[in-house]
C-alpha positions as CSV (number, residue, x, y, z in Angstrom):
1,X,9.6,-6.4,10.4
2,X,8.1,-2.9,10.6
3,X,4.6,-2.3,11.8
4,X,3.0,0.8,10.4
5,X,0.3,2.4,12.5
6,X,-1.7,5.7,12.0
7,X,-3.2,7.8,9.3
8,X,-1.5,10.8,7.7
9,X,-2.7,13.2,5.0
10,X,-0.5,14.6,2.3
11,X,-1.0,17.0,-0.6
12,X,0.3,16.3,-4.0
13,X,2.5,19.0,-5.4
14,X,2.5,20.2,-9.1
15,X,5.2,17.7,-9.9
16,X,3.2,14.8,-8.5
17,X,5.2,14.4,-5.3
18,X,3.9,13.9,-1.8
19,X,5.6,13.9,1.6
20,X,6.0,10.4,3.0
21,X,4.8,10.6,6.6
22,X,7.8,11.1,9.0
23,X,6.4,8.7,11.6
24,X,6.6,6.0,9.0
25,X,9.9,7.1,7.7
26,X,11.3,7.1,11.3
27,X,10.5,3.3,11.5
28,X,12.9,2.6,8.7
29,X,16.7,2.3,9.2
30,X,18.2,5.4,7.5
31,X,21.3,3.5,6.8
32,X,19.3,0.5,5.4
33,X,17.2,-0.1,2.4
34,X,14.7,2.8,2.1
35,X,13.0,1.4,-1.1
36,X,9.3,0.9,-1.1
37,X,7.2,-1.1,-3.5
38,X,3.8,0.4,-4.6
39,X,1.1,-1.6,-6.3
40,X,-2.7,-1.4,-6.8
41,X,-4.8,-3.2,-4.2
42,X,-6.8,-6.1,-5.6
43,X,-10.0,-5.4,-3.7
44,X,-10.1,-1.7,-2.9
45,X,-9.5,1.6,-4.8
46,X,-6.2,2.2,-3.0
47,X,-2.5,1.5,-3.5
48,X,-0.5,-0.8,-1.2
49,X,3.0,0.2,-0.2
50,X,5.5,-2.3,1.3
51,X,9.1,-2.0,2.4
52,X,11.2,-3.8,-0.2
53,X,12.0,-6.6,2.3
54,X,8.3,-7.1,3.1
55,X,7.4,-7.0,-0.7
56,X,10.0,-9.8,-1.2
57,X,8.5,-11.8,1.7
58,X,4.9,-11.4,0.4
59,X,5.8,-12.2,-3.2
60,X,7.6,-15.4,-2.1
61,X,4.5,-16.5,-0.3
62,X,2.4,-16.0,-3.4
63,X,4.9,-17.5,-5.7
64,X,5.3,-20.6,-3.5
65,X,1.6,-21.5,-4.2
66,X,2.0,-21.3,-8.0
67,X,3.1,-23.7,-10.7
68,X,4.9,-21.6,-13.3
69,X,4.1,-24.3,-15.9
70,X,0.4,-23.8,-15.3
71,X,-1.0,-21.3,-17.8
72,X,-3.5,-19.8,-15.4
73,X,-0.9,-19.5,-12.6
74,X,1.5,-17.8,-15.1
75,X,-1.2,-15.4,-16.1
76,X,-2.0,-14.7,-12.5
77,X,1.6,-14.0,-11.6
78,X,2.0,-11.6,-14.6
79,X,-1.1,-9.7,-13.5
80,X,0.1,-9.7,-9.8
81,X,3.4,-8.1,-10.8
82,X,1.9,-5.6,-13.3
83,X,1.8,-1.9,-12.5
84,X,4.1,-1.8,-9.5
85,X,6.8,0.7,-8.8
86,X,9.8,1.1,-6.6
87,X,10.0,4.5,-4.8
88,X,12.3,5.9,-2.2
89,X,11.7,8.9,0.1
90,X,13.8,11.9,-0.7
91,X,16.5,12.0,2.0
92,X,16.0,15.7,2.8
93,X,12.3,16.4,2.7
94,X,10.9,12.8,2.6
95,X,9.0,13.3,-0.6
96,X,8.1,10.3,-2.8
97,X,7.0,10.3,-6.4
98,X,4.4,7.7,-7.3
99,X,3.8,7.1,-11.0
100,X,0.9,9.1,-12.3
101,X,-0.7,6.0,-13.7
102,X,-1.0,4.4,-10.3
103,X,-2.4,7.6,-8.7
104,X,-4.9,7.9,-11.4
105,X,-6.0,4.3,-11.0
106,X,-7.3,5.2,-7.5
107,X,-8.7,8.6,-8.3
108,X,-6.2,10.8,-6.6
109,X,-6.5,14.5,-7.4
110,X,-5.1,16.7,-4.6
111,X,-4.7,14.8,-1.3
112,X,-3.9,11.3,-0.3
113,X,-4.2,9.4,3.0
114,X,-1.3,7.2,4.1
115,X,-3.0,4.6,6.3
116,X,-0.7,2.3,8.4
117,X,-2.0,-1.2,8.0
118,X,0.4,-3.3,10.1
119,X,3.0,-4.7,7.6
120,X,1.9,-2.4,4.7
121,X,0.7,1.1,4.1
122,X,-2.4,1.8,2.1
123,X,-2.5,5.0,0.0
124,X,-6.0,6.4,-0.7
125,X,-7.5,9.4,-2.4
126,X,-8.7,11.3,0.6
127,X,-12.4,11.3,-0.4
128,X,-12.4,7.6,-1.1
129,X,-10.7,6.8,2.2
130,X,-13.3,8.7,4.1
131,X,-16.1,7.0,2.1
132,X,-14.6,3.5,2.7
133,X,-15.4,3.4,6.4
134,X,-17.9,0.8,7.4
135,X,-20.6,1.5,9.9
136,X,-20.2,0.6,13.6
137,X,-23.0,-1.9,13.2
138,X,-21.3,-3.7,10.3
139,X,-18.0,-3.7,12.2
140,X,-19.7,-5.3,15.2
141,X,-21.4,-7.9,12.9
142,X,-18.1,-8.9,11.3
143,X,-16.4,-9.0,14.8
144,X,-19.2,-11.3,15.9
145,X,-18.8,-13.6,12.9
146,X,-15.0,-13.8,13.4
147,X,-15.4,-14.7,17.1
148,X,-17.7,-17.6,16.2
149,X,-15.1,-19.0,13.7
150,X,-12.6,-19.7,16.4
C-alpha cells in the first residue's frame, strides 16, 4: 500500500491537464498499474484520488456492507460510483487529465493542490484548500475529544 504525504500545487493548462506531483508518482511502480481513480469527496469540496488497487480495496469494504436487493443500498451504491474517472499520468511529463465536470464540481479555475492524505490524494481548488484549514484552537479541541474516546 502506498502512503501519500505532502502538498503540491499545479496549474491547469489550456487543455485541462495538470502535472501529477513527481513525489507521488515516484511512489508508484513504473512497471506496475499507474491508473488512478478520481471521484468527488462526500463531505468536502474536493476530489479524492486513489491508486486503482486502493480504489478496489475501498470499494470492496463499502460493498461488503450493502445488500444489493435493498432498494436504498442499491441507490447508495449507484450514487457512490457516479461521476468517477480513471486517469493515468502521462509517462513523459506526468500530466493527468481530469474530466472537466469533476474539476468544475469543486470550483477549480487555474490552480489545484494535491494533498497527500495517507492512502489517498485530495485534489482541491487552491483557494478552497487554503480556506478549509481549521484554527489551531479547533484542532486542539478535536484532539482532546479524540483522546477522551480511547
